[in-house]
LOGU-568653 format. One record per residue (C-alpha): x, y, z. Coordinates in steps of 0.25 Angstrom, whole numbers, plus 2048, in hexadecimal, padded with zeros to 3 digits. Example, Ala and Ser with C-alpha at 12.3 -4.5 7.8 and 13.67 -1.06 7.14 Angstrom:
2
8317EE81F8377FC81D
***
This chain:
430
CD531D2E9CE03272E9CE13322F4CEA33D2F6CF133E303CFA349309D04346315D0435131FD0F353329D0C359337D1735C341D13360350D21364354D2F36634ED34359354D2934F350D29348343D1B34D340D0E34533CD0B34132ECFC34232ACF633D31DCEA344317CE234430BCE5350301CD7355301CD7356310CE535D30FCDF367305CD436B310CDF36D31ACE7376311CDA37E30DCD737F31CCE538431FCE438F314CD739431ACDD394328CE839D322CDF3A731BCE23B3324CF13B0323CF03AF314CE83BC313CF23C431CCFE3BF314CF73C3307CF43D130DD033D3310D083CE303CFE3D82FCD043E3305D123E12FFD123E82F2D193E02E7D143E72DAD1B3E42CDD203EE2C9D283F22D1D2B3E42D6D2F3E62E5D2D3D82EBD373D72F7D2D3D9302D223D02FCD2C3C52F9D323C6307D233C530DD1F3BA305D2C3B2307D2B3B4316D1D3AD315D233A130DD2E39F317D243A0323D1C39431DD2838C31AD2C38E30CD3A38E307D3B39B2FFD443A32F5D433B02EFD483B22E0D483C02DAD3C3C42E2D353B72E0D313AE2ECD3139F2ECD2D3962F7D2E3872F8D2737C300D2736D2FFD303622FAD3635D2EDD2F3502EED243542E3D2035F2DAD2136D2DCD163772DBD183862DAD0F3902E0D1139D2D8D0C3AC2DAD113BA2D8D123C52E3D153D02D9D093D92D6D053E32CCD063F22D1CFB3F72DACF74012D0CED40C2D3CDE40B2D6CDE4032E3CD34052EDCDB3FD2F7CE93FD2FBCF03F42F1CFA3EF2FBCF03EF307CEB3E1306CDD3E530BCD33DB30DCC53DF309CB93D5307CC23C8307CCC3CF2FDCDA3D32FFCDE3DF2F7CEB3E32F1CF53E32E6CF83D42E4CEE3CF2EDCE93C72E2CF33C72D7CFB3C02DCCFF3C12EBCF33B92EECFA3AD2E8D073B02EFCFF3AF2FCCF73A32F8D0339B2F3D0B39D300CFF39A309CFB38E301D09388305D0738D313CFB385314D0137830FD0D379318D0437C325CFB370321D08367321D06361314D1235B30ED1135C2FED193542F4D2035F2EDD2336E2EFD1C37B2EED243872E8D1E3942EBD223A02E2D1E3AF2E5D233B72D9D253C52D4D243CA2C6D173C32C2D103D02BED1B3D32B4D1C3C52AED233BD2B8D313BE2B2D383C22BFD2F3B92C8D2A3AB2C4D313AA2B7D3E3AD2BDD3C3A32C8D393982BED4439C2B4D4E39B2C0D4838D2C4D453942D2D3738F2D1D343812CDD273782CED1E36E2C7D123772C7D0E3852CBD0138A2D1D023992CECFA3A32D5CF53AF2CCCE73AD2C6CD83AE2C9CD33A72D5CCB39A2D6CD13932C9CDD38C2C5CE43922B8CEA3872AFCEA38F2A2CF239C2A0CF33A6295CFF3AA28ED073B7291D103C0289D153CE28DD1B3D7283D213E4281D223EB273D2B3F7271D2C400265D3740A264D3541625AD3A424258D37430260D3243C258D28447257D1A443256D1844B249D24444242D1A43A23BD1F42E243D1C42023DD17426230D1D422222D2642C21AD24437215D1D43A222D2843622BD3743922BD44434232D4043D23ED32437240D3042F24DD2C42024DD1F41F256D2041225ED12413263D0D413255D15407252D1040025FD0240225BD043F8250D093EE25BCFD3F1264CF33EF258CF93E1256CF73DD264CE93E2265CE73DA258CEC3CD25FCE23D126BCD73D1261CDB3C425BCDC3BD269CCE3C026CCCA3B5262CCF3AA26ACCA3A7279CD139D282CCA390285CCF38F293CC639329FCC93A12A6CC53A52B4CB83AB2B6CB73BA2B2CC33B92A8CBF3BD29ACCD3BD293CCC3B028BCD53B6280CE43B927ECE73C827FCF23D227ECF23DD288CF93EA283CFD3EE291D063FA290D0C404285D1640F286D1A41927BD1D428278D1F434281D1944027BD0D443272D1644A267D21440267D2243225FD2442726AD31420267D2D414271D2140B274D2040027DD143F627DD123EC288D083E0286D043D328CCFE3C7285CF53BD28CCF13B1284CE73A6286CED398286CE8395278CF23A0273D013A0274D0A3AC277D143A826DD0B3AA261D073B7266D153BC268D193B725AD0D3BF254D113CC25BD203CA258D1D3C7249D143D3248D1F3DC24ED293D7243D1E3DB239D1E3E923ED2D3EA23ED2D3E622FD223F022CD283FB234D373FF233D3640923ED303FF248D393FC254D323F225DD353E7267D2D3DD26ED303D827CD293CB282D2E3C8290D233BF293D1D3B428AD153A9290D0C39F289CFF39A28FCFE38D296CF4382299CF53782A4CF336A2A4CE63692ADCE835A2B0CF635C2B6CF83592C5CFB3672C8CEE36C2C1CE63622C8CEC3662D5CE83742D3CDA3712CECD83682DACDD3732E4CD437E2DDCC83742DECCA3722EDCCB3812F0CBF3862E7CB73792E9CB53782DACBC3732CDCC437E2C6CC837D2B8CD63832B4CD43912AECDC39A2A4CE43A62AACE83B029FCF03BA2A7CFF3B72A8D053B22B5D123AB2B9D0B39E2B5D1139F2A8D1F39E2ADD1D3912B4D1538B2A8D1F38E29DD293862A6D2037A2A6D1B37C2B5D0C3792B5D053862BBCF73892BFCF33962C4CE939A2CFCE63A72D6CDE3B12DECD93BB2D3CCB3BE2CFCC53C82C5CC33D22D0CD03D12D8CD63DD2D0CE43D72CDCED3E12C7CE33EC2CACDF3F52D6CD93EE2E2CDE3E02E0CD93D62EACD93C72EDCCD3C02F3CD23B92FFCCA3AD2FCCD23AC2EFCDF3AE2F6CDC3A22FFCD73992F4CE439B2ECCEC3972F8CE338A2F9CE53872EACF43892ECCF53802F8CEC3752F2CF33742E5D003712ECCF93672F4CF33602E8CFF3612DFD0935D2E9D013522F0
***
């Protein structure tokens, strides 16, 4: 019969050589969970403080939150470095695999409508309120205290844990996780990324594409018959960019209607109803006066797809349609910018990492949890497209108001995420 054992090292003074104990993995898990429970008040206080430091994106002022977070990492014994407002901490050795813990400390803006102070970190009914309390400072807190628990227990893992607390996720991650990966500043064999609903591991992700469509026209008087054929217009007539953008919007709405005919086969978290791909027409700008022809129009859209549909084919259909419009309309001056285009991913549920995560989740929640699909875009895509196996966990629920007024996190979910991080490292690097 095969047993998993861990070597623990305990030293009673600076001068002695210490004592080595051998302990079964299951018993060590209980020690880790017990230590995290003992740290509960400390975890809550740290989380309150990090919420109280605004890190909205935009405007993207991160100096104070980085300094505060780095000080904690150094305090618990991590080797740290800061690269373009992104924080990396390391603990362990090069004698095995490397697991990355990733979370982001930038948040969306506080917006209006709060009944609580968005930076007050007030505790009410076992909930901590504040912008970023759930999305995603909760996971920054959890990943740090997960390592703290492992260090204080005295476990010597076979490998390394790299902790990354990054900026810019809320705007796509180009200045955060993607930058660190592209510069080889962040390396690992697997990544446990915190940014999802609570209680389940997420091994399947939807595809994501951000795009900006711009049409340039010609300003003129609104009575100059813009966009009408001769003889109703002349050389002085304006070119109405909003009118031309409507055709593009109708095409996108048509794709949305088509997407409704195909649902994903992958399981979603409880309460989630989005089982289809979808285009969000997020923002439009154009015009400046009711009697004037608008000479510019900007349309910002995001595309999220189920794993069964690929981003590349949707992009091609859009660009092909744009070319058709240009052939039909000699006055159409249109450009399409796609800064982010990421395909969906599906993990191998039988890998060592996947099994380590599932084992950890089962221990924390005392039941088997299947992998779920998480449709929203996260930094997981940046790891996945580089071949780094990535699984997502989190603290969110349907009622925690991420990106909305009165955002909060349940303290129980904050503690449980910390436990999942810690046990996953224990199981993966045993």
